[in-house]
N, C-alpha and C positions, 0 to 999 in steps of 0.2 A: 456823571461822565468819567470813561476811564481817563486816567492819566495821561497816556498818548496823545488820546483823541482832544483832552483840554490843551494841551500842547500845540497839537496843531491847529486848534482854532485860531490859538495868540498869534503866532507867527503867520499863518495867513492873513493873517487882519493887518498884519503891522508891515510882512515885509514887500520888500517891493523885487516881484516874480516877472520874470518873463511870461507871455502870453502867447497865443495861438496869432495875436493880431500882432504881433512885434516878433517876427522869428528872427531878427538881427540883433545885434548891439553891437556898439561902437563906442571903444574907449579911446579919447583922443587927447596927444601930447603928454603921455604918460611917459615917465623913465618904469623899464622894463628891466628883471632883473634876469642877465642870463644864465642859469644854472648849470650849464654845462661848462662855460669859461667863469663864470666865479666873478661878472661884471655888470654892471650897471649901465645900461643903453640907452640915453635919453631921449626925448621927445619921438616916442611910436606910439603908433595909431595902430589899436588892434580889433579885428573884425572876427566877433563870434555870429555865429549861425549854428542851431540848435544848441546841441550840447559839444560841438567842437570849437578851436579855433581854425578858423577859414584864413586867415592872413596877416600879416604883420607888418608896417610900411613904417618908414623915416622922411625926413623931410627929403634926403636925397631920392627916396624910392618910392614915391605915394601909393597908396593902395585905393582900389573902387571902393566907395561907400555905398552898401544898397540902399535901393531906397525905402525910404519906409523906416529905416532902423531906430530903434532908441539907442540915443546918445548918452555916454558918461564924462562930464568934462574931467581928465585927466593931467590937468597941469597942474603942476604942484604936486602929483600923486605919485606914488611908488607899488610897480605893479611883483608880487612875487609869486611864485606857485603855491598851489592849496598846498599847506603843511600838512606831513606824513608823520606820526607817531608811530615809530617802528617797535616800539613794548606796551600792549593794554593788555588787561584782563576786563573781558568783558561779561563774566558771570564771578568767577572766586574773586572776593573780598567783598562784590556787592553783595551776594548770599549773606555775609556775617550781617549785613545793615539791612537785610530783609529788602533788598532794592532788585532791580531786574536793569539790563542796560540800556535799554530805548528810555530812562529816566534818564539818563546823563548824556546822552549821544547831543541835543544840542549845545550842551559846554562845550564839544569840541568844537563845533562848525562856529559857533560863536566866539571861537578864538582863533578862525583860520584855520583848523586842523579838518582837511575835507578826507582825508582818508586815515585809517588804522591799520597797524600789524597785529593780529591777536597772537599772544605768545605763550599760548595753552590753557583750555578753558573747555569745558565739559562739551561733548560735539554735537548734541541734541538742542542744547541749549545756543549755543553757536548757530546751528543753522535756522532758528527761529528769528534770534537777531540779525542774523545776514539778510532773510527776508521781510522782515519789517524795515530795514534800511533800505531796499531795495523799493520796497512799497510807499516811504515815507521819506525821498531825497530831499526834501527842504529840510528835514530835522535831523539828518543821518548824516555820519560819515560812512564814506565807501567802508565795507569791511572786507579784508586779508585772513581767510582763517589758517588756524594752528591746529596739528594734533595734540590729543590730552598730552600730558607730563610723559617722557616716556622713561621709567625708571626701574629702579632692581625690585625688587619682593621682600619687605611690602615698601612700597609707595612710600617718600618720604609726607606728601601732602593728601595720603588717605586715599579717597575713593576720586580724586581731582587726576591721581596717577595712574597709568598701565603697567603696570610689572609685565616687563617682558627680558628674560633671563636666558633665553635659549635663541641664539640666532636665526634657526631653523624657522621661527614663527614671524620673522622679520615681514617676506616678500608676501604675505596673508594680510599682515596690518597695512604694510603700506599700500596695498592694492584697494583694501577697506578705506582707507583715508583718503585716496584719489577719488573715490567714488563719493565718499561726502563732498568732496573738492577743494581739501585743504590745499595751501598754497606751498605750507611748512611745518615742519616736521621739529620737535623739541625735543633735544635729549636732555634730562636731567640728571641731578648729582649721584645717583645710583645707576645710574647706565656705567655699564663696565664695556672696555673696548670691541670684543667681538661684536657685541649687538650693536655698539655708536657705527662701527665699521659697515656691518651690514643695511643698516639703516641708509650710512648714507650712498652707499651702494644701490641699493633699489629705490631709492629717492628720486637720487640723477639719472635713472634710467627712464622714469617719466618727466623728465623735465623739472624736479619742483626740489623746494630748498631744505637745507638742514641747519638748523641754530643750536645751540646749546649753552644750558646754564651747567656748567660741568663740575665734576668731583672726583670721582672713582676713575674715570675717562680724563687723562691728564688734558690740556691744551697743547701737548708736544705734540701727544699723539692722534689727536684729532685733527689737528691742521696737517699734520701728514698726514691722515688717510681722507681730506678733503673735504672738510666741514665747510660750509659758506659765512658761518658768521659765531660770533661769541658772545652772549650777552652779559651785561656788567662787566665792569671794569675790574670786578674778579674774576673774572673769565681771563686774563694775564698775572693781575696782581697776586693771585692764589699761588700761581704755577710758576715763581722767581724764587720760590726762598730756597736754598741749600738744605739736603735731607738732616735729619737727627732731631729736628724739632727746638724750640727756643735754648737758649744757652743755659747755663747754670746760675738760679738766681734771676732769671727772666721770665716774665709775663708775657702771655701770647700777645697781649695787647703790645705791650713793650715791642714784641719783635715784630709786629706789622707795621708800630709807628716808625720804626727804625730801619725797615727794609732798603737796601741798596738797591736804586733803582738802576745802577750803571754797571752790576754784577754781571760776568761772563755770564750766569744762568738767563738774565732778563735781558741782556743782550740779544742771543742767541735764540729766543724765543720771538721777542721782536721782531729778528730778522726774518723768520722762517713766516711769521703770518704777514710782515710784507712782500716776500716774495711770492706767496700763494693769493695775496691782495684777499685775504681772508676778512670782513669787514667785522669791526667793534663796535657796540653798542654800550659806552660806558654805564648808562642811567645812572648818570652822578645825582641827580634830584633824589631820588629813592633813598639813596645813602643819608643825604644831607639832611631830608626832611623827616625819616622814620628813626634807618637803623642806628645811626650815630648821634643825632644832634636833637632827637623829638623832646630834649629836656629845656631847649631852648625858645625863649617866648615868639623870638623874632623868626622860627620856623614854624611851631605848631599854631601859633596866632599872627600867622601869616595872612595878608588881606587879601591873598587870592583864595582862600580857604572860606571867605566868608561870605561867598555865594555859593555855597554846595548846598545840598538837600539837606534839612535835619537829622534824617537815618544814619546817612556816610557821615556827619560830622560826629553824630554821637558814637558811632562804632569805633573811630578814629581817638575819639577824647579816653575812652574805654582802653583800647590800646594801649596810648600811653601809661594810663594809669597803672595798667599792668606792668609794663615796663622799668616805670620807676622804682617798683618794687624789686626786679631780679636784674635788671641788668643795666641801666643809667644812674649808677653811681656820680655823686660830685666829684669825688675825688680822682676818677679817671677821664674828667673831662677836657684836659689839657693833651692824653694820649689820644683821644679818640680825633681832637682839633686836627693832631698830628699826621693819624692815618687819613684823615680824609684829604687835607694835603696831601699827602702820598699820592692819592688815586687823582686828585689833580693834574700833579706834576707828571703821570703814567700818561695821562690822557693826553698833553701837551707833549709828551716824547714819541707815541705813537703818531701825533698827527705829524708830525715833525720828518718822522721816517718814511711815510709814505705809505701808512695805514688808512683806508677809506672808513674813516667814522661814520656811524648812526647815530640821530637822535631820537632816544626811547624813553620813556618815562615812567614804566611800572604803573600806571594809574590804573586803579584805585585804591594802590598800597597810601595807607595811612600820611597824610599832609600832601599827597601828590594829588590836587584837583585834576580833574578831568578838563583836556586843552589848557588850560593855565598853565599846567607844569611843562609843557613843552617848552614854554616861552620862559620858563626856571632853566630848562635843560641847554636853552641857546645861550642865555646867559652866563651859566657855568661852563659849558664848551670856551666861550671868549675867556672868561676868569681863568682857563686852564691855556689859553695861548694859542687857541684856533682862532683865526681872524673871523669877523662876522661872516664875511662872504663863505667860507669852507665852511663854518657851522649852519647855514641858509643850507649848503650842500647835502649836509649831514640828515637835514629834516624834509630835502624835496628827491634831489635827483639820485642822493645815492640807497635812498629805502625803494624808489621806483627800482633801482638795479638790480639790490638784491631779493626784490619777489618779482622780478625778472617782467616789469611791467612799465620798464622805463620806454617804449614806443608808445602809452598811453597818458604818461604821468609822469609827474617830476620836473618838468619845465616848462616854459610858455612858447609853443612851436606850433606851424601849422600844422593841423592834421593831429594833435591832440585833446584830449577832453579839456574842456576849458574850466578847467578848477583853479581859480585868480584869489588871491591876498589883493585890495585894493587898500595900502595903508598911508596915512596924511603924513607922514615922515620918511627918511631915507635909513633903512635896517644896516648899511654899508656905513653911515657916520656914528651909529649907537644901536647895539642887537635893541635894546628896551625898546625901540620904534617897531618891531615886529608887533607889538601889542597896540601900537596904536593904527586899529581895525576901523577903515571908513565903511567897507564894502565887502563881502563875500560873496564869491562866485563859484557857483559849484553846479557844475554840468551844465553852463551857461544860462543858469539862473540867481538872479540878482537876493541875495539876502540880509536882511540888516542882523547885524550881530547882536546889536543892544537887545533887541527884541527877543533873540534867540536867549539869550543869559535871563531876560526877567523875565520869560515864560517858564523856565527852571527853577527860579527861586520861590516861584510863586505856585510850587505843587511840592 
């Protein structure tokens, strides 16, 4: 039996699903996180019909309960919108592990991640995975597709990238990607300003979004040109250094570990990002778990990694072994820790400046386990000075907004899709409570998180 079929059988056998005989679902007496205002509302009753939230009542304003509705006792429970991972790869990295995206999809749902934003993958593979997700909603998060990495020639990542060096080629490319159904275009490190600016212009004509993992195209220029979001804290950090390179006797790592986050260049860029309300997706977890600190057991042996499929763990450990030979010298550990601390400090500065943040992970990059790593990212955002409510907003309504999907996702409101995570503890009291998942509701279907995670471990 194919892997997808085995998982589907296991989940259907163990999950609690709405059926045609139970068209309505009622959750009584729960606290509901208001993602728009960032507050928890106690004593709410949520009525779900089909795949939508029909109404929400309070003690002062009760709602009608449909006859024959299935009920969940929400007293002592906390409802948050389905989480959305803002930075996911559904084919890239998995190909190194000889896996396909459908094999890891239940890990997202089991962790309350009901939607994912692709940030650059092969188009045909993405489309097939999106079709699989539509056909197996009890196993899969909603997928928002992205263009391949738009890059210089040759592309940094070889055949995963799409080399475009002539702005005149951009309109045809954008039209083609729109036919594929992408929501996002991603500019990569080799893109130069004329091409990047044209991608932004053409994508916006079609109501689509442009994000960037920037290099040659500076953040200052991209923000001025109207880019919608910046990927990775590097998208800000790498563009606040004064020109001229390291000082005499200073290494590149020392320069990064000692950067002045209050310099005029830093303040000017942050103010420009704030003024234009460009979203920033720090993806702190990928820097901590792979790029900087993969030589520390607490990260590469993190408990969240234990439930990963063996082929993925095998690839991650091989990657780490290769990095240990080339980039993770014990002599640089203190500097690398200081550099990562700068990333966290900058994230807090961006939040306090009024920059809208996103919660993304770059999963399944090494030691960024699908689903689990979004909870790690929420924890890192809070460690960076972002309040728990704002961290949850970064993983819900903010991602919905950058995807232009706030009309159906990102908050628990009447008329929106019934994507809800039922928690046993208050995530505003401790963001680690986002892990204490009682049930996951996706499109009105009630799923058991433990069955989803167990199904993946067994395959």
